[in-house]
C-alpha positions in Angstrom: -7.1 -53.8 -38.8 -8.4 -51.4 -36.2 -7.2 -53.8 -33.5 -3.8 -53.9 -35.0 -3.6 -50.1 -35.2 -4.7 -49.9 -31.6 -1.9 -52.2 -30.5 0.6 -50.2 -32.5 -0.6 -46.9 -31.1 -0.4 -48.3 -27.6 3.2 -49.5 -28.2 4.1 -46.1 -29.7 2.7 -44.3 -26.6 4.5 -46.8 -24.3 7.9 -46.1 -26.1 7.3 -42.3 -26.0 6.6 -42.5 -22.2 9.7 -44.7 -21.7 11.8 -42.0 -23.5 10.3 -39.3 -21.3 10.9 -41.3 -18.1 14.5 -42.2 -19.1 15.3 -38.6 -19.9 13.9 -37.5 -16.6 16.0 -40.0 -14.8 19.1 -38.9 -16.6 18.4 -35.3 -15.8 18.7 -36.0 -12.1 22.5 -35.7 -12.7 22.8 -33.2 -15.5 21.1 -30.3 -17.4 19.0 -30.7 -20.5 21.6 -28.9 -22.6 24.1 -31.6 -21.9 21.7 -34.5 -22.4 22.5 -36.6 -25.5 19.9 -38.3 -27.7 21.9 -41.5 -27.7 22.0 -41.5 -23.9 18.2 -41.5 -23.8 17.7 -44.2 -26.4 20.3 -46.4 -24.9 18.5 -46.2 -21.5 15.3 -47.3 -23.2 16.9 -49.9 -25.4 15.8 -48.6 -28.7 17.7 -47.4 -31.8 18.6 -43.7 -32.0 16.4 -43.4 -35.2 13.4 -44.5 -33.1 13.7 -41.3 -31.1 12.5 -39.2 -34.1 9.2 -41.1 -34.3 8.3 -39.3 -31.1 10.3 -36.1 -30.8 12.0 -33.7 -33.2 14.9 -33.1 -30.9 16.0 -33.2 -27.3 14.5 -29.7 -26.9 11.2 -31.0 -28.1 11.4 -33.8 -25.6 12.1 -31.2 -22.9 9.0 -29.2 -23.9 7.0 -32.5 -23.5 8.5 -32.9 -20.0 7.4 -29.3 -19.1 3.8 -30.3 -20.2 4.0 -33.5 -18.2 5.4 -31.7 -15.1 3.0 -28.7 -15.1 0.1 -29.3 -17.5 -2.0 -31.4 -15.1 -1.6 -28.8 -12.3 -3.9 -26.2 -13.9 -7.2 -27.6 -12.6 -5.7 -28.2 -9.2 -4.4 -24.6 -9.0 -7.8 -23.2 -10.0 -9.5 -25.3 -7.3 -6.9 -24.3 -4.7 -7.2 -20.6 -5.3 -11.0 -20.5 -5.7 -13.0 -18.5 -3.3 -12.4 -19.4 0.4 -13.7 -18.2 3.7 -10.4 -16.4 4.3 -7.0 -15.8 2.6 -5.4 -18.1 5.3 -7.6 -21.0 4.1 -6.5 -20.3 0.5 -2.9 -20.2 1.5 -3.2 -23.4 3.5 -4.7 -25.2 0.5 -1.9 -23.9 -1.8 0.9 -25.0 0.6 -0.7 -28.5 1.0 -1.0 -28.9 -2.7 2.6 -28.0 -3.3 3.8 -30.3 -0.6 1.9 -33.2 -2.0 3.1 -32.5 -5.6 6.8 -32.3 -4.5 6.5 -35.5 -2.5 4.9 -37.3 -5.5 6.9 -35.9 -8.4 10.3 -34.7 -7.0 12.1 -35.3 -10.3 9.6 -33.2 -12.3 9.9 -30.4 -9.8 13.7 -30.5 -9.9 13.6 -30.4 -13.7 11.4 -27.3 -13.7 13.6 -25.6 -11.1 16.8 -26.3 -13.1 15.5 -25.6 -16.6 13.5 -22.5 -15.8 16.6 -20.5 -16.4 18.5 -23.2 -18.3 20.2 -23.1 -21.6 17.5 -24.6 -23.8 15.4 -21.7 -25.1 12.2 -23.7 -26.2 12.1 -25.2 -22.7 12.5 -21.9 -21.0 9.7 -20.5 -23.1 7.5 -23.5 -22.4 8.0 -23.1 -18.7 7.4 -19.3 -19.0 4.2 -19.9 -20.9 2.9 -22.4 -18.3 3.6 -20.0 -15.5 1.9 -17.2 -17.4 -1.2 -19.5 -17.7 -1.1 -20.1 -13.9 -0.9 -16.4 -13.3 -3.9 -15.8 -15.5 -5.9 -18.5 -13.8 -5.0 -17.2 -10.3 -5.9 -13.7 -11.5 -9.4 -14.9 -12.7 -10.1 -16.3 -9.2 -8.7 -13.4 -7.3 -10.8 -11.0 -9.4 -13.9 -12.7 -7.9 -13.0 -11.6 -4.4 -14.7 -8.5 -2.9 -11.1 -7.3 -2.1 -10.5 -7.0 -5.9 -12.8 -4.0 -6.2 -10.9 -1.0 -7.4 -7.9 -3.1 -8.6 -6.7 -2.6 -12.1 -6.2 -5.6 -14.4 -2.4 -5.0 -14.4 -2.2 -4.9 -10.6 -4.3 -8.1 -10.3 -2.0 -9.8 -12.7 1.1 -8.5 -10.8 -0.4 -10.0 -7.6 -1.1 -13.3 -9.3 2.5 -13.5 -10.5 3.7 -12.8 -7.0 1.6 -15.8 -5.8 2.8 -18.1 -8.6 6.4 -17.1 -8.0 6.0 -17.8 -4.3 4.5 -21.2 -5.1 7.7 -22.0 -7.0 9.8 -20.9 -4.0 7.6 -23.1 -1.7 8.2 -26.1 -4.1 11.9 -25.5 -3.8 11.7 -25.4 0.0 9.9 -28.7 0.1 12.3 -30.2 -2.5 15.3 -29.2 -0.4 13.8 -30.8 2.6 13.1 -34.0 0.7 16.7 -34.1 -0.7 18.1 -33.5 2.8 16.1 -36.6 3.8 18.0 -38.5 1.0 14.8 -39.3 -0.7 13.2 -40.8 2.3 10.3 -39.5 4.5 10.9 -35.9 5.5 10.9 -35.7 9.4 7.6 -34.3 10.7 9.3 -31.4 12.4 11.2 -30.4 9.2 7.9 -30.6 7.2 6.2 -28.4 9.8 9.1 -25.9 9.7 8.9 -25.6 5.9 5.1 -25.4 6.0 5.2 -22.7 8.6 7.8 -20.7 6.6 6.0 -21.0 3.3 2.7 -20.0 4.9 4.3 -16.9 6.5 5.8 -15.9 3.2 2.4 -16.1 1.4 0.7 -14.3 4.2 3.1 -11.4 3.7 1.9 -11.1 0.1 -1.7 -11.3 1.3 -1.1 -8.5 3.9 0.3 -6.3 1.1 -2.8 -7.0 -0.9 -5.0 -5.7 1.9 -3.2 -2.4 2.0 -2.4 -1.9 -1.7 -5.2 0.6 -2.3 -4.6 2.6 1.0 
């Protein structure tokens, strides 16, 4: 019996993932608010009623896509912003992480960029909550720096949000470069240009941090 249940559970998870993958593919050409349940099930080859065994609605599926796109990044973000020999080292790690993530998961990055201010409220809220978590995690690491002495909790959180927002901007820059390359390999000179620009933008925030208490 347990073996049979295990097979059923595995098949259920496989179908759920297929629905997520199909939706993500369809969202390359449209927003979540225009996506139809039947479009998704047709792409997977299951009956529309099967959808409800996995998600309550398209909005619920969208929230699951947010978790898939951002949930696994939390430990990587914490590692990236942990104490470093210099702020430049921390910035370099952050830009490299973002570049790798965009290269590996462009559809997820595009989905987040589009739906962050999209028309599906539960998805907007899910993205906002994930970004708030990132800001709290960045804040916890920045608070360990000697430079954090004298900073208020509110100011540290404000700084963290600036870094998180800039990470999103950086992801958009790399995504635009990848799209310009028509999904192929981004030319080395273009990757270097984006890396240099993203690094300079984050350094500007870092310079502001050094003089905030002046």
